[in-house]
C-alpha positions as CSV (number, residue, x, y, z in Angstrom):
1,M,60.4,61.0,-66.2
2,K,58.9,57.8,-67.6
3,N,61.3,55.3,-65.7
4,K,60.6,57.5,-62.6
5,K,57.0,57.1,-62.6
6,V,57.5,53.5,-63.1
7,L,59.2,53.0,-60.2
8,I,56.6,55.1,-58.1
9,I,53.7,52.8,-59.3
10,G,55.8,49.7,-58.5
11,L,56.4,50.7,-55.2
12,A,52.9,51.6,-54.3
13,A,51.9,48.1,-55.9
14,L,54.1,46.4,-53.5
15,I,52.8,48.2,-50.4
16,I,49.4,47.6,-51.6
17,V,50.1,43.9,-51.7
18,D,52.2,43.7,-48.5
19,V,48.9,45.5,-46.9
20,L,46.5,43.2,-48.4
21,L,48.6,40.2,-47.3
22,L,49.0,41.3,-44.1
23,Y,45.0,42.1,-43.8
24,F,44.3,38.2,-44.9
25,S,46.6,37.2,-42.7
26,L,45.1,38.7,-39.4
27,T,41.7,37.8,-40.6
28,K,42.8,34.3,-40.7
29,K,44.2,34.5,-37.2
30,D,40.7,36.0,-36.1
31,D,38.9,33.3,-37.7
32,N,40.9,30.7,-36.3
33,R,40.8,32.3,-33.0
34,N,36.9,32.4,-33.3
35,K,36.9,28.8,-34.1
36,D,38.4,27.8,-31.4
37,N,36.3,29.9,-28.9
38,N,33.4,28.6,-30.6
39,H,34.6,25.3,-30.1
40,N,35.1,25.5,-26.8
41,N,31.7,27.4,-26.3
42,I,29.7,24.3,-27.9
43,D,32.0,21.8,-25.7
44,S,31.0,23.4,-22.5
45,D,27.2,23.9,-23.3
46,I,26.6,20.1,-24.3
47,P,24.1,19.1,-22.3
48,I,25.1,15.9,-19.8
49,T,22.8,13.6,-22.0
50,N,24.8,14.1,-25.3
51,K,28.1,13.3,-23.8
52,K,29.8,9.8,-23.8
53,L,28.1,8.7,-20.3
54,N,29.7,6.0,-18.0
55,E,26.9,3.2,-18.1
56,I,26.3,1.8,-14.7
57,R,24.1,-1.2,-13.8
58,L,22.4,-2.4,-10.6
59,D,20.7,-5.5,-11.1
60,N,18.8,-7.9,-9.2
61,L,17.8,-5.5,-6.5
62,V,14.6,-6.7,-4.3
63,F,12.7,-4.5,-2.1
64,E,9.4,-4.4,0.2
65,Y,6.3,-2.8,-1.2
66,D,5.7,0.7,-0.1
67,S,9.1,0.8,1.9
68,D,11.2,4.2,1.9
69,I,14.2,3.5,-0.2
70,L,16.7,6.6,-0.9
71,L,18.5,6.9,-3.9
72,S,21.4,8.0,-2.1
73,D,21.7,4.6,-0.5
74,I,21.3,2.8,-3.5
75,L,23.8,5.0,-5.7
76,E,26.5,5.6,-2.7
77,I,26.2,9.4,-4.2
78,E,24.8,12.6,-2.9
79,I,21.3,12.7,-4.5
80,E,17.8,13.5,-3.3
81,G,14.8,11.5,-3.8
82,Q,13.6,8.0,-3.3
83,L,13.0,5.0,-5.4
84,D,9.0,4.6,-6.3
85,T,8.2,1.2,-4.5
86,Q,4.4,1.4,-5.2
87,K,4.0,-1.2,-8.1
88,L,4.7,-4.8,-7.5
89,G,7.0,-6.8,-9.9
90,E,10.1,-5.7,-11.9
91,N,10.6,-2.3,-11.9
92,T,13.8,-0.2,-13.9
93,K,14.8,3.4,-13.0
94,E,17.4,5.5,-15.0
95,I,19.3,8.2,-13.4
96,I,21.8,10.2,-15.1
97,T,24.4,12.2,-13.1
98,N,27.6,14.2,-13.9
99,D,29.3,11.5,-16.4
100,N,27.2,8.4,-15.1
101,K,24.0,7.0,-16.3
102,Y,22.9,4.7,-13.5
103,I,20.1,1.8,-14.7
104,I,18.7,0.3,-11.5
105,N,16.9,-2.9,-12.2
106,Y,14.9,-3.9,-9.1
107,K,11.6,-5.9,-8.2
108,I,9.1,-5.0,-5.6
109,T,7.7,-7.7,-3.5
110,D,5.0,-7.9,-0.8
111,T,5.9,-10.6,1.9
112,I,3.8,-9.0,4.7
113,A,0.9,-11.2,5.8
114,P,-2.5,-10.0,6.6
115,I,-3.7,-9.1,10.1
116,I,-6.6,-11.0,11.8
117,L,-8.0,-9.2,14.9
118,G,-10.7,-10.4,17.1
119,S,-11.2,-12.6,20.4
120,T,-10.7,-16.3,20.4
121,T,-14.2,-17.1,21.3
122,K,-17.5,-16.2,19.5
123,T,-20.9,-17.2,21.2
124,T,-24.3,-17.2,19.6
125,T,-27.4,-18.8,20.4
126,K,-29.1,-22.0,18.8
127,G,-30.9,-20.9,15.4
128,K,-29.0,-17.5,15.4
129,K,-26.8,-17.2,12.3
130,I,-23.8,-14.5,12.9
131,N,-21.4,-13.6,9.8
132,L,-18.2,-15.2,11.5
133,V,-15.8,-13.9,8.6
134,N,-17.0,-10.1,9.8
135,K,-16.9,-11.0,13.5
136,F,-12.9,-10.4,13.0
137,M,-11.1,-7.7,11.2
138,C,-9.0,-8.7,8.2
139,G,-6.9,-6.4,6.7
140,D,-4.0,-6.3,4.4
141,N,-1.2,-3.9,3.7
142,Y,-1.4,-4.2,-0.1
143,D,-4.8,-5.7,-0.9
144,D,-8.0,-3.7,-0.5
145,R,-10.0,-6.9,0.3
146,P,-7.7,-10.2,1.4
147,N,-9.4,-13.5,0.8
148,C,-10.8,-14.2,4.6
149,Y,-12.6,-17.1,5.2
150,I,-13.3,-20.0,7.8
151,E,-12.2,-23.3,7.7
152,G,-13.9,-26.3,9.9
153,D,-17.7,-27.7,10.3
154,Y,-19.9,-26.0,12.6
155,D,-23.6,-25.6,12.8
156,F,-25.7,-22.9,14.3
157,D,-28.9,-25.3,14.7
158,T,-26.7,-27.5,16.8
159,V,-25.7,-26.8,20.3
160,G,-21.9,-27.3,21.0
161,T,-18.5,-25.7,20.9
162,Y,-16.8,-25.7,17.4
163,N,-13.1,-25.6,16.9
164,L,-12.3,-23.4,14.1
165,K,-9.8,-21.5,12.1
166,Y,-9.9,-18.1,10.4
167,I,-7.5,-17.9,7.6
168,A,-6.6,-14.8,5.5
169,K,-4.7,-14.9,2.2
170,D,-3.5,-11.9,0.2
171,S,-3.0,-12.1,-3.7
172,S,1.0,-12.3,-3.0
173,G,0.6,-15.7,-1.3
174,N,1.0,-14.5,2.2
175,K,-1.2,-16.4,4.7
176,T,-2.3,-15.7,8.4
177,T,-4.3,-18.4,10.4
178,K,-6.4,-17.7,13.7
179,N,-7.6,-20.6,15.9
180,F,-10.9,-19.7,17.4
181,K,-14.0,-21.3,19.3
182,L,-17.7,-20.9,18.2
183,K,-20.0,-21.6,21.0
184,V,-23.6,-22.4,20.0
185,K,-25.8,-22.1,23.2
186,E,-29.4,-22.6,24.2
187,P,-31.5,-19.5,24.3
188,S,-31.7,-18.3,27.9
189,K,-35.1,-18.8,29.4
190,S,-36.5,-15.6,31.0
191,S,-39.5,-14.6,32.4
192,G,-39.9,-11.3,30.2
193,S,-39.0,-8.9,32.9
194,S,-35.6,-8.4,34.0
195,S,-33.9,-5.3,36.1
196,S,-30.1,-4.1,36.2
197,T,-28.1,-1.6,38.1
198,S,-25.5,-0.1,36.1
199,T,-22.4,0.2,38.3
200,P,-20.7,3.7,38.7
201,I,-17.3,3.9,37.1
202,K,-14.8,4.4,39.7
203,K,-12.8,7.7,38.9
204,T,-8.9,8.6,39.5
205,S,-8.8,12.3,40.4
206,I,-6.5,14.6,38.1
207,S,-4.8,15.7,41.1
208,K,-3.1,12.1,41.2
209,Y,-1.9,12.6,37.4
210,I,-0.7,16.0,38.1
211,K,1.3,14.8,40.7
212,K,2.8,11.6,38.9
213,Y,3.3,13.3,35.6
214,K,3.5,16.9,35.6
215,K,7.2,18.1,34.8
216,E,8.7,21.2,33.6
217,N,8.2,19.7,29.9
218,T,4.7,18.4,30.3
219,K,0.9,19.4,30.5
220,V,-1.6,17.4,31.9
221,G,-5.0,17.9,30.1
222,I,-8.3,16.1,28.9
223,D,-10.3,15.5,25.9
224,V,-13.6,16.1,25.7
225,S,-17.1,15.5,23.5
226,A,-20.8,15.6,23.9
227,W,-20.4,12.8,26.2
228,Q,-19.1,14.9,29.1
229,D,-22.4,17.0,28.5
230,N,-22.0,20.6,29.9
231,I,-18.7,21.1,31.4
232,D,-17.9,24.0,33.8
233,W,-14.4,25.0,32.7
234,K,-13.7,27.4,35.3
235,K,-13.8,24.8,37.9
236,A,-11.9,22.4,35.4
237,K,-8.8,25.0,35.1
238,K,-8.8,25.3,38.9
239,A,-8.8,21.4,39.5
240,G,-5.6,21.8,37.0
241,V,-6.6,21.3,33.7
242,E,-3.9,22.7,31.4
243,F,-5.1,21.9,28.2
244,A,-7.9,20.2,26.4
245,M,-8.5,18.7,23.0
246,I,-12.4,19.1,22.1
247,R,-14.3,17.0,19.7
248,I,-15.5,19.3,16.7
249,G,-17.4,16.6,15.1
250,Y,-17.7,13.1,13.6
251,G,-18.5,11.8,10.1
252,P,-19.3,11.3,7.3
253,T,-22.3,9.4,8.3
254,S,-24.7,7.0,6.6
255,D,-26.5,10.4,4.8
256,N,-22.7,11.5,3.9
257,E,-22.9,14.5,6.3
258,I,-20.3,15.6,9.0
259,K,-22.1,16.3,12.1
260,E,-20.8,19.0,14.5
261,D,-20.6,18.1,18.2
262,K,-23.4,19.4,20.0
263,W,-21.2,21.1,22.7
264,F,-18.4,22.0,20.6
265,K,-18.9,25.9,20.1
266,N,-19.9,26.1,23.8
267,N,-16.4,24.3,24.9
268,I,-14.3,26.0,22.9
269,K,-15.6,29.3,23.9
270,E,-15.5,28.4,27.4
271,A,-12.2,26.8,27.5
272,K,-10.5,29.8,26.2
273,K,-12.4,32.2,28.1
274,V,-10.7,31.0,31.3
275,G,-7.4,30.7,29.4
276,I,-7.3,26.9,28.7
277,P,-5.2,26.1,25.2
278,V,-7.1,24.1,23.1
279,G,-6.8,21.6,20.0
280,I,-9.7,19.8,18.3
281,Y,-10.0,16.4,17.0
282,L,-12.5,14.6,14.5
283,Y,-13.9,11.4,15.1
284,S,-13.6,10.2,11.1
285,Y,-15.3,7.6,9.0
286,A,-13.3,8.5,6.1
287,K,-13.1,5.9,3.2
288,T,-10.9,8.0,0.4
289,K,-8.7,10.9,0.5
290,E,-11.3,13.1,-1.0
291,D,-13.2,12.6,1.9
292,A,-10.1,13.5,4.2
293,I,-9.9,16.7,2.0
294,E,-13.6,17.7,2.3
295,Q,-13.6,17.0,6.2
296,V,-10.6,19.6,6.7
297,K,-12.4,22.0,4.5
298,W,-15.6,21.5,6.8
299,I,-13.4,22.0,9.5
300,N,-11.9,25.2,8.6
301,N,-15.3,26.1,7.6
302,K,-16.5,25.8,11.1
303,L,-13.3,27.2,12.7
304,N,-14.1,30.2,10.6
305,G,-10.7,31.8,11.5
306,E,-10.6,30.5,15.1
307,K,-7.0,30.2,16.4
308,L,-6.1,27.1,18.1
309,E,-2.8,26.6,20.0
310,L,-2.7,22.8,19.7
311,P,-3.2,20.5,16.8
312,I,-6.2,19.2,14.9
313,A,-6.1,15.4,15.3
314,F,-7.3,12.8,12.8
315,D,-9.1,10.1,15.0
316,W,-10.0,7.0,12.6
317,E,-10.9,4.1,14.7
318,N,-13.3,1.9,12.9
319,W,-11.5,-1.3,13.2
320,N,-14.9,-3.2,14.1
321,S,-16.1,-2.2,10.7
322,F,-12.8,-2.2,8.6
323,N,-13.9,-5.2,6.4
324,K,-16.6,-3.2,5.0
325,Y,-14.7,-0.3,4.2
326,K,-12.3,-2.3,1.5
327,V,-9.3,-0.3,2.0
328,S,-5.5,-1.5,2.4
329,F,-3.6,-0.4,5.1
330,K,-1.5,1.6,2.5
331,K,-4.8,3.7,1.7
332,L,-5.9,4.1,4.9
333,N,-2.4,5.6,6.0
334,D,-2.8,7.7,2.5
335,I,-6.2,9.1,3.9
336,A,-4.6,10.1,7.2
337,K,-1.6,11.7,5.4
338,T,-3.7,13.5,3.5
339,F,-6.0,15.0,6.3
340,I,-2.9,16.1,8.2
341,E,-1.2,17.8,4.8
342,E,-4.6,19.7,4.2
343,A,-4.8,20.6,7.9
344,N,-1.5,22.1,7.3
345,K,-2.3,24.2,4.2
346,Y,-4.9,26.0,6.2
347,G,-2.3,27.1,8.7
348,Y,-3.3,24.5,11.4
349,E,-1.1,21.6,12.7
350,G,-2.2,18.3,11.7
351,M,-2.0,15.1,14.1
352,L,-3.1,11.5,14.2
353,Y,-4.8,9.8,16.9
354,S,-4.7,6.2,17.6
355,S,-4.1,3.3,20.1
356,A,-0.4,1.9,20.4
357,Y,-1.6,-1.3,19.1
358,Y,-2.6,0.0,15.7
359,L,0.5,2.5,15.8
360,N,2.6,-0.2,15.9
361,H,1.2,-2.6,13.5
362,I,-0.8,-0.3,11.2
363,W,-0.1,3.6,11.0
364,K,3.1,4.8,9.8
365,E,5.1,7.1,11.8
366,Y,4.1,10.8,11.7
367,D,5.7,14.0,13.3
368,N,2.7,14.6,15.4
369,T,0.9,11.8,17.0
370,W,-1.5,11.0,19.7
371,V,-1.0,7.8,21.5
372,A,-3.9,6.0,23.3
373,Y,-2.2,3.8,25.8
374,Y,-3.6,2.9,29.0
375,T,-0.7,2.1,31.1
376,S,1.1,3.7,34.2
377,N,4.4,3.0,32.3
378,N,4.6,4.0,29.0
379,D,7.0,2.1,27.0
380,F,5.9,3.1,23.5
381,S,8.7,3.3,21.0
382,K,7.6,5.5,18.3
383,P,7.6,9.3,18.5
384,Y,4.7,11.3,19.9
385,I,3.7,14.7,21.3
386,M,0.6,13.6,23.4
387,W,-0.1,10.6,25.6
388,Q,-4.0,9.5,26.6
389,L,-3.4,7.2,29.4
390,S,-6.8,6.8,31.2
391,S,-10.7,7.4,30.5
392,K,-11.5,7.5,34.0
393,G,-10.3,10.8,35.0
394,G,-12.5,12.8,37.5
395,V,-12.2,16.6,37.1
396,D,-14.1,19.0,39.1
397,G,-16.6,20.6,36.8
398,I,-17.0,17.6,34.6
399,S,-19.9,14.8,36.1
400,G,-18.7,11.9,34.6
401,P,-15.4,10.1,33.6
402,V,-13.1,12.0,31.3
403,D,-9.8,11.0,29.5
404,I,-6.8,12.2,31.0
405,D,-3.9,13.5,28.5
406,I,-0.2,14.2,28.8
407,L,1.1,16.9,26.5
408,Y,5.3,16.8,25.8
409,E,6.6,20.3,24.5
410,N,9.3,18.3,23.2
411,K,8.5,14.9,21.8
412,N,12.0,13.6,22.6
413,E,11.6,13.8,26.3
414,H,8.9,11.3,27.3
């Protein structure tokens, strides 16, 4: 009996040992499996910056100041964004994507010379001094105020013709020169009384512009301000006016206020009453982006929810006083861009107005552009949606001359 008990206890002990061995064996496998799984999870969650990256360097790249350089063009991969080209000199940009770390070493240079605008003959009378430097427009893409000066000898107290040179230099060493003549004349002798008669401006009927430029994708219209005084919009529409750009105001003035055009409310009310689609423009003296923001805020308050079928145009054309502004062409474009973007934020369409010359030389390209170009055959090559082609239009219902404009429903079909 005793031997039988010993045998039973021994078998039980063996069974317990086998069960324990099996348990620990299975537990070890699970632990190993969990370790493998954890290892795989950690590896897949490692941030790309913790991986061993393939370093790719791009050195000795040179770009122009304020140019549009796409990262995708430099790296030759699909990636969004642009290279910062606002800081002159040496720059470095690091980009990590996939398994690569790109180090872009590049230099920003300014090779664009200042611009000098003005007639090649300046005239004054003996003893009357004039500021010859400010008789020209002198500006630069980078410098707020390039070094502008006159080279050559002249004397305001001595009658004669002086051959002089206007010179503009920027901080990058770029230089522009312009030869001109200064004529100092004797004061004219006058009896003290004079009479003059002004010759009326010869106007061209809007009907001729309609006949030449009216097509399926165009509308013929006008832009007006207080200069046109009281307009009979019913007659204007009957004469063929299909749209109107109306001046809302101008400023800021010397007292830092924006002035409303005295005929704005009447013009927008009466034009809409007869079914003429309208847009507006502000004659701006903005010097900063903050000015532009305030101007659009003022416009929005004046409109007070008024619906516009056409854009709000930023009209900046103070080139005769440009030297006093002390802003670079880059900053001037930033002002225009800010105005347009602010107009868009309020639910309107922003637009830039300027002459073809300044659009070609100073302004950047904008989605909506209104070009002033007084020619019968428009060869302006940049995108635009509206063309002001004359300031001598004749329209029934408007007593004096008025600007004539062509609106393109598709800006790619001029």
